[in-house]
C-alpha positions as CSV (number, residue, x, y, z in Angstrom):
1,M,-30.9,60.6,82.7
2,K,-31.2,58.9,79.5
3,N,-34.1,56.7,78.6
4,D,-33.2,54.6,75.5
5,F,-36.4,52.8,74.4
6,R,-35.1,51.4,71.1
7,V,-35.9,47.8,70.0
8,D,-33.7,45.4,68.1
9,Y,-35.6,43.5,65.6
10,S,-35.3,41.7,62.3
11,R,-36.2,43.1,59.0
12,N,-36.9,40.2,56.7
13,P,-38.9,41.1,53.6
14,E,-42.2,39.5,53.2
15,S,-42.6,38.2,56.7
16,A,-43.6,39.4,60.3
17,N,-40.7,40.6,62.2
18,K,-41.8,40.7,65.8
19,M,-40.6,44.1,67.4
20,V,-42.4,43.8,70.9
21,S,-45.1,41.7,72.5
22,C,-46.6,42.1,75.9
23,D,-49.8,41.0,77.6
24,F,-51.8,43.9,75.8
25,F,-50.6,43.9,72.2
26,T,-48.1,42.6,69.7
27,T,-46.1,44.9,67.2
28,N,-44.4,43.6,63.9
29,Y,-42.4,45.2,61.3
30,L,-43.5,44.2,57.8
31,E,-41.5,45.2,54.4
32,L,-43.7,44.0,51.6
33,N,-43.2,44.0,47.8
34,E,-45.6,41.1,47.2
35,T,-49.5,41.0,48.1
36,L,-50.2,39.6,51.7
37,N,-53.3,37.5,52.3
38,K,-54.3,37.9,55.9
39,Q,-56.5,35.5,57.6
40,N,-57.7,36.9,60.9
41,L,-57.2,33.8,63.0
42,K,-56.6,35.7,66.3
43,D,-60.0,37.4,66.3
44,S,-58.4,40.6,66.9
45,F,-58.3,44.0,65.3
46,Y,-55.4,45.0,63.3
47,I,-53.7,48.5,63.2
48,Y,-51.4,49.2,60.4
49,M,-49.0,52.2,60.3
50,C,-47.4,53.1,57.0
51,V,-43.6,53.9,57.7
52,G,-42.7,53.8,54.3
53,G,-44.1,53.3,50.6
54,S,-47.7,52.7,50.3
55,A,-50.2,49.9,50.5
56,T,-53.8,49.1,49.3
57,I,-56.1,47.3,51.8
58,K,-58.7,45.2,50.1
59,Y,-61.6,43.5,51.6
60,K,-63.9,41.8,49.0
61,N,-64.9,44.8,46.7
62,Y,-63.9,47.8,49.1
63,T,-60.2,49.3,48.8
64,E,-58.6,51.7,51.0
65,T,-55.0,53.2,50.3
66,L,-52.7,53.5,53.0
67,E,-49.8,56.3,52.4
68,Y,-46.8,57.1,54.4
69,G,-47.7,58.5,57.8
70,E,-51.3,57.4,57.7
71,T,-52.9,54.5,60.1
72,I,-55.7,52.3,59.4
73,L,-57.7,50.1,61.8
74,I,-59.1,46.8,60.4
75,P,-61.9,45.6,62.6
76,A,-61.9,42.2,64.3
77,I,-65.0,41.2,62.3
78,L,-63.2,41.2,59.0
79,D,-62.1,37.5,58.7
80,E,-59.6,38.0,55.7
81,F,-58.3,40.7,53.8
82,E,-55.4,41.6,51.4
83,I,-52.4,44.0,51.7
84,I,-51.3,44.9,48.1
85,P,-48.0,46.9,48.8
86,T,-46.0,49.3,46.7
87,R,-42.7,48.9,48.5
88,A,-44.6,49.1,51.6
89,K,-43.0,49.3,55.3
90,L,-45.9,48.8,57.8
91,L,-46.0,48.5,61.7
92,E,-48.8,45.8,62.5
93,V,-50.5,45.9,65.9
94,Y,-52.8,43.4,67.2
95,I,-53.9,41.5,70.5
96,E,-52.3,38.0,70.4
């Protein structure tokens, strides 16, 4: 028996491309070449998985570099942060 769990989704650069969404979480694909200023309007954690390139996550004076294959959890308490990409391809997971 073959199970094919592939998902069709858009790959528009510089925007969130919804891959899947359910009652428990939403996953977007992001392809970034420009800095993205994120405001946490959902009062949710964010998880970023780097699937290509790299990115720096910046909150006030704190920075963390996210390389290919790495994952970072941004806690819900952070109301805004920046993603500074270097040809970054990211999966973004949060609660809707």
